[in-house]
C-alpha positions in Angstrom: 115.0 90.0 95.6 111.4 90.5 94.4 111.2 94.2 93.6 107.4 94.2 93.7 107.4 93.2 97.4 110.0 95.8 98.3 108.1 99.0 97.6 109.8 102.1 99.2 107.5 104.9 98.3 104.1 105.9 96.8 105.3 105.7 93.2 106.6 102.2 93.8 103.3 101.1 95.4 101.5 102.6 92.4 103.8 100.8 89.9 103.2 97.5 91.8 99.5 98.1 91.6 99.7 98.9 87.9 101.6 95.7 87.2 99.2 93.6 89.2 96.2 95.1 87.5 94.8 96.7 90.6 95.1 100.2 89.1 93.8 101.1 85.6 96.5 102.5 83.3 94.6 105.7 82.7 94.4 106.4 86.5 98.0 105.6 86.9 99.1 108.0 84.1 97.1 110.9 85.6 98.8 110.3 89.0 102.2 109.9 87.4 102.6 113.6 86.6 102.6 114.4 90.3 104.9 111.6 91.3 108.4 112.4 92.5 111.1 110.9 90.4 114.9 110.8 90.6 116.7 112.0 87.5 120.4 111.1 87.4 122.6 113.8 86.1 126.2 113.8 85.1 128.5 115.0 87.8 131.0 117.5 86.3 132.4 118.7 89.6 135.9 117.5 88.6 136.4 116.3 92.2 135.8 119.7 93.8 133.3 119.5 96.7 130.1 121.5 96.2 131.2 122.7 92.7 129.3 122.1 89.5 131.2 123.4 86.4 128.1 123.4 84.2 125.0 125.5 84.7 123.0 122.8 82.8 122.3 119.4 84.1 123.0 116.5 81.8 120.5 113.8 82.5 121.2 110.1 81.8 119.7 109.0 78.5 120.3 105.9 76.4 119.5 105.0 72.8 117.0 102.1 72.4 117.4 99.4 69.7 115.1 101.3 67.4 117.1 104.5 67.7 114.8 106.3 70.2 116.4 108.4 72.9 115.2 107.2 76.3 115.4 109.4 79.5 116.3 107.3 82.5 114.4 108.0 85.7 114.0 106.2 89.0 111.4 106.1 91.8 114.2 106.9 94.3 117.9 107.5 94.5 118.3 104.1 96.3 116.5 102.3 93.4 119.0 104.0 91.0 122.2 102.8 92.6 122.6 99.3 91.1 121.7 100.6 87.6 124.0 103.6 87.8 127.0 101.5 88.7 127.1 100.8 85.0 127.5 104.5 84.1 130.4 106.4 85.6 129.9 110.1 86.3 126.3 109.9 87.3 126.7 110.1 91.0 124.2 112.9 91.6 120.7 113.7 90.5 117.6 115.8 90.9 114.5 114.8 92.9 111.4 116.4 91.3 107.9 115.5 90.2 107.5 114.2 86.7 105.5 117.3 85.7 108.6 119.4 86.3 110.9 117.1 84.4 108.5 117.2 81.4 108.2 120.9 81.5 112.0 121.3 81.4 112.6 118.5 78.9 109.5 118.6 76.6 108.9 115.5 74.5 110.2 113.6 71.5 111.9 110.9 73.6 110.9 107.8 75.6 111.2 107.4 79.4 112.2 104.4 81.3 111.4 104.4 85.0 113.4 101.9 87.1 115.0 100.1 84.1 115.9 96.5 84.8 113.4 96.3 87.7 110.1 94.6 88.2 108.9 98.0 89.3 109.8 99.5 86.0 107.8 101.2 83.4 108.7 102.2 79.8 106.9 105.0 78.1 107.0 105.4 74.4 107.8 108.8 72.9 104.1 109.4 71.9 103.0 108.8 75.5 105.7 111.1 76.8 104.6 113.8 74.4 101.0 113.4 75.6 102.1 113.7 79.2 104.3 116.7 78.4 101.2 118.4 76.9 99.3 117.7 80.1 102.2 119.0 82.2 102.3 122.2 80.2 98.6 122.9 80.9 98.9 122.5 84.7 
């Protein structure tokens, strides 16, 4: 399947436009803060329906080859499913705009949106820190 032809929401349409060169990177980054993202979180319900043992969500993060921590986000829960099959315990998640995620998480890490997808985007820690500063101002 060609991911770029199967856009499901505005963020995916903007990612496709970014990759095709139809949207300048600066414009995309400004819009990205307001884009809704899906942040997978570890399910610690221990099999009890509607129960969350922890008061704090544990988002999915991986370590890149260079040792950088990378927060994993998706443009939708549906886009996340194939990737999350590799990680047990991440059956749930939070739908929020990226601004909210950055306000809660801060910076000092990378972000990968839709990893292993043509509609993906990797942000280096310095870019995430810049976006987090913008998110804090708004």
